[in-house]
C-alpha positions in Angstrom: 4.8 -20.0 -8.6 2.5 -17.4 -6.9 0.7 -19.2 -4.1 4.2 -20.0 -3.3 5.4 -16.7 -3.2 2.1 -16.5 -0.8 3.4 -19.5 1.4 6.7 -18.0 1.7 5.9 -14.9 2.8 3.6 -15.5 4.9 6.6 -18.0 6.7 8.7 -14.6 7.1 5.6 -13.1 8.4 5.1 -15.7 10.9 8.7 -15.6 12.0 8.4 -11.5 12.6 4.8 -11.6 14.2 5.9 -8.8 16.5 5.7 -6.7 13.6 2.8 -7.7 11.9 -1.1 -7.3 12.7 -3.1 -9.2 10.1 -6.5 -10.0 10.4 -5.9 -13.9 10.1 -8.1 -16.8 8.2 -10.9 -15.8 6.8 -13.7 -18.3 5.5 -13.9 -19.1 2.0 -17.2 -18.4 1.7 -16.7 -14.9 2.5 -14.3 -14.6 -0.6 -16.6 -16.1 -2.9 -19.2 -13.1 -1.7 -16.0 -10.6 -2.2 -15.5 -11.6 -5.9 -19.6 -11.6 -6.4 -20.0 -8.3 -5.3 -17.2 -7.3 -7.6 -18.9 -9.6 -10.4 -15.0 -11.0 -10.7 -12.7 -13.6 -9.8 -9.5 -13.3 -7.7 -6.1 -15.2 -9.2 -5.3 -17.7 -6.9 -2.4 -16.1 -5.4 -4.4 -13.2 -3.5 -7.4 -16.0 -2.8 -5.1 -18.3 -0.8 -3.5 -14.2 0.9 -7.3 -13.8 1.8 -8.3 -17.0 3.3 -5.2 -16.9 5.7 -4.3 -14.0 6.2 -7.9 -11.8 5.0 -6.1 -7.8 5.4 -3.1 -6.7 7.2 0.2 -5.1 7.4 3.8 -5.8 8.5 6.7 -3.4 8.2 4.5 -0.6 7.6 3.4 -2.1 4.3 -0.7 -2.7 4.7 -2.4 -4.8 2.3 -6.0 -5.0 1.2 -8.2 -7.6 1.7 -11.6 -9.0 3.0 -12.9 -8.1 6.7 -16.2 -9.4 6.8 -19.2 -9.2 4.7 -20.5 -5.8 4.8 -18.7 -4.4 1.9 -20.5 -1.4 1.6 -20.3 0.3 5.0 -16.4 -0.5 5.9 -13.4 1.5 4.9 -9.7 0.6 4.8 -8.2 -2.1 4.5 -11.3 -3.8 3.4 -10.3 -3.5 -0.3 -13.9 -5.0 -1.6 -15.2 -1.3 0.1 -12.3 0.9 -1.4 -12.7 -1.0 -5.2 -16.5 -0.1 -5.1 -15.8 3.5 -4.0 -13.7 4.1 -6.3 -15.3 2.4 -8.8 -18.2 5.3 -8.3 -15.6 7.8 -7.5 -12.9 7.6 -10.1 -14.4 5.6 -12.3 -12.3 2.4 -11.7 -12.4 0.1 -14.4 -14.5 -2.7 -13.4 -11.6 -5.6 -14.0 -9.6 -4.0 -11.4 -9.0 -4.5 -7.4 -7.1 -2.1 -5.1 -4.6 -3.9 -3.0 -2.6 -1.5 -1.6 -2.1 2.2 -1.2 1.2 3.7 -3.2 1.5 6.8 -0.6 0.5 9.8 -3.0 -3.0 8.9 -3.6 -2.2 6.4 -6.1 -3.1 2.4 -5.4 -1.9 -1.2 -6.8 -4.3 -2.8 -8.1 -5.0 -6.6 -9.8 -5.9 -7.0 -13.1 -8.6 -9.9 -12.9 -9.1 -10.0 -16.1 -7.7 -13.2 -16.7 -7.4 -14.9 -13.0 -4.5 -16.8 -14.2 -2.6 -13.8 -15.7 -3.4 -11.2 -13.3 -0.8 -9.1 -13.1 -0.5 -5.6 -10.3 -1.2 -2.7 -11.8 -0.8 1.2 -11.1 -4.2 3.3 -10.8 -4.2 6.9 -10.2 -7.7 8.1 -9.1 -8.7 11.3 -11.2 -5.8 10.8 -13.6 -5.4 7.1 -15.2 -8.8 6.0 -17.2 -9.8 3.1 -18.1 -8.5 2.5 -21.4 -5.3 4.0 -20.7 -2.1 1.5 -20.7 -1.6 1.0 -16.8 1.7 0.5 -16.0 2.5 -3.0 -14.7 4.2 -3.0 -11.2 4.7 -6.9 -10.9 3.4 -10.1 -12.7 1.1 -11.2 -10.0 0.2 -10.6 -6.5 2.1 -13.5 -4.9 5.4 -11.8 -6.3 4.2 -8.6 -5.4 3.6 -9.5 -1.8 6.5 -11.3 -1.2 9.2 -8.1 -3.2 7.3 -5.2 -1.0 7.9 -7.5 2.3 11.1 -8.8 1.8 12.2 -5.1 0.7 10.4 -3.3 3.7 12.0 -5.9 6.1 15.5 -5.1 4.6 14.9 -1.4 5.4 12.8 -1.4 8.6 
């Protein structure tokens, strides 16, 4: 259901586009290049998000994704740039992809060790360690994306 959750959420975004700011469709080859630069495979739900929306936000909720193929000289909301940066600066495990800022210096990440079972977990730079049992936030990207946006819409 995860890809379906992303599709359902895109429908919410389209109906509320005046509150949305997403980059829009990205070439699947850019998504493949992003995976190669991180040496991981994205789960289908995140791959679908990237190809359909790229990156962006709605109701004050920003989701990181792909912007262009310069993963080194970029910035937020480029998930690839941020993930590579945090791998160097905070020993972010190679299997995590940062997709959302939690607000207090913490991030939510996709655990990409198994793209068919890729939960969203909590990562706190400087405190979290690679061998820690990371707190699970959601079962997958689609569920996290949908729940976050629907909660934000309700509170907007």
